[in-house]
N, C-alpha and C positions, 0 to 999 in steps of 0.2 A: 504493499500499500504507499502510495507515495502521498507527501504533504497536500493537505487539502486547497490549500491557496495555491499549488504548481500549474499554472496555467498551458495549457496545449491550444497554439494558436494555428490553424487549419488553415493555411492560404491555399484556395481553389475556388472554382465555381460552385455557386451555390445549387445544388438541383436535389433530387431526390437520393439519388445516390449517394451522395457527399454529405447528407443528412443523415441517412442511417451508418455511415461511417463515423460520423461524430459521435451518433449517440451510442454505436457499438463502444469506441475508445472509451468515452465517459462512463460508462458500466463496467468496462473491465478494468480501468487504470484508477477509476474513482478520482477521478481529477475535473476540473473544469475544461471543455474544449469547446470553441469559438471558431467558427468559419467565418472568413474574410478572402473576398475578393481581390484577387492580385493586385490589381489597381488601385484598390481604396486605401485610404490614408490610416494610419495606425496611432493611436493614442491611447498607449496601455494603461490600466489602473495600477496602483501600488500591489504587488505579489510579491512572492517569495522566489519568482522567476518565470521563464517563460521560454516553453521549447517551441520553437517557429518552425512547424512543419510545411514545405514549399511541394505543389504539385506540378510536377517536370513536364506533365501533359499539357497544361494551361496556362504555361508560362514562356517567353523568350530569354534568352541568356541574360539582355539587359536587364529585365524585370527581377528575376534573381539576383543579380549584382545589385539593385536598389535595396531589395530586402537585406541582403548581407551589410548594406550600408547601414541600415537602419538599425539592425540587430548589433552592428559594432558599437551604437554611440549609446545601448541602452545596458546598463549591468544584468548581471546574471541570466543573460539571453544566448540561448544556444540553438542551433540553424542544422535543418536536416531536409532531405528530401526524398521524396517517394515516387512512383511510378516511372523509375528510369527502368529505359529498354534493357539493359544488360551490364556486366562489369565493362566493356570499353565504353558505352557511354559515362559509367560512373565515373572513370578514368579520365573521360574529356571534362565532365561537368566539374571535378576535383582539381584540374589544372587551373581552373581560375575562378574558383568557390573555396570559401572555405566553412567545410561543413562536418560535422560530428556524427552523423548517421547517414546512412545510405539505405533505401528500400528500392525494392525492385517491384515491376508489374506485377511477376508471378509469386511473390512473398503471400503465403497465407495470412492469414486476419491475426490467430495469437501469435505467429512469428512478430509481426510486424507491432503487436503490443509488449512482446517480450524486449523487442528492441527498443520502444519505448521508454517503456519503463526503465532498461540500463541509461538511456540518457538522460532521463529525469536526475538518474541519480548521479548524474555527472560524469558519466563515462563517455568512451566512444562505442558507436555501433559500425562495424563494419566487417566484412570475410575477411579471413587470413589471406588469401591472394590478392584480393583488394587492396589491402594494407601492405604487402608486399611490392606491389606494383606500384604505389605511391610511392614507398621507401626508395624505389630503385631510381623512381623520377625525379624526386627530390635529391638524392645522390648525386645523381647528375649534374644538376643544376649546383651543387655545393662545389663539383669541381669545377663548373665552369666558372664558379664565382671568384673563383683566382686566376682566371686567366681574363686579357684583357678582351671583351666584349665587342669584338669587329671594330674596336678602334674608339668605343663611346666613351665621351667623357662623364663626369661624376653628374654634372648638370643634364647632361642629355640621356643619363639613366633613368635621373629622376623626373624626364619631362615623359620617356616612354613609358613609365611605370604609373603615371598619372592617366597616359594616355590609356591604358591599357584598363584602369577603374572607370572608364567612361567620361573622362573631364572634359570639356570643352577648351578651345584655346583660351579662351577668356578666364576661365577656372584655373586653370594652369599659372596662367598669368597672376592670378590674384593671389594663389598659393605660394609662391615663389617671389613675389614682389617684384615683378620683371614685365617689360611692358608686351602687348601681344602680337606686335613686331617681332621682338627678340624670340619668341616661342616659334613665330611662322619661321624664323630662319633656322633654331635648332631642330624642327620637325625635317625641313629641307636638307640639314646636312645629316639629321639620321636616316631618313629615308635613302640618302646617297649611299651611307657608309654601309647599310645593312640589304642593300639593293632589292628595296619593294617600293610601290609606286602609289600606294592610300594607306589610310590611317588602319583599315582592317587588317592587310598586311602586314603592318608593323605591331600591332598588337597580336596578331597569332604569330609572327616572328618573337616576339617578347614572351611569350608564353611558353614555346618550344625549348627559348635558350636562356631563360633569366627567372621563370616560375609565375607561379599566381601573383598580380598583383596587390595591393594592399588596399583593402576596401576604402571608399571614398569616404570621408567624415565633412562634417560643417566644415565651410570655408572659413579661415582667421580674417580677422581685420589688420589694418598697421598698426593698430594698438594693442593687438594681442602680446 
């Protein structure tokens, strides 16, 4: 049994099927479960903690990353995803997301409940094979971290990291306290150095060579 105030936030489309799923989780885990649409705003009440469960079938990568940013701003909040197709899909998702739990489309309801219970206790829920693949993924990036990344400067690495978090040129400029023109100049040099032609290609290159980007947080003012 988990603490009564522990909340599961089920981020998915509201329909009879998701309502049945919500009711089942509430009955089995004895904790409150709230359904929220992927694009809805989230203003959590005071609780002992929140487990945000993202439905990969009903949101794109940008929406999932926006939820990651929201979760990163709130204490005692963990993030998991369900309805992933297979382990390859999980690896792809984990390469750009910081998740504590992974659930697949073919997972049984009892298994999902067991995993959610584990997550609510503050532990990870992933298969051993998935964890082994992710350890290898991060090991490769750790090795790459000791090598020059195609001649990118520290500032260029910061910019491509922010780019991967979904920041616009203006947001990057505000974050780094430079002009938008300076950001554009850095992006031009980055694209040339890593041999890409657009932002999406640059983000994909960064994920393959630098690992998952940090979650976007609220912009700082010059007086911060």
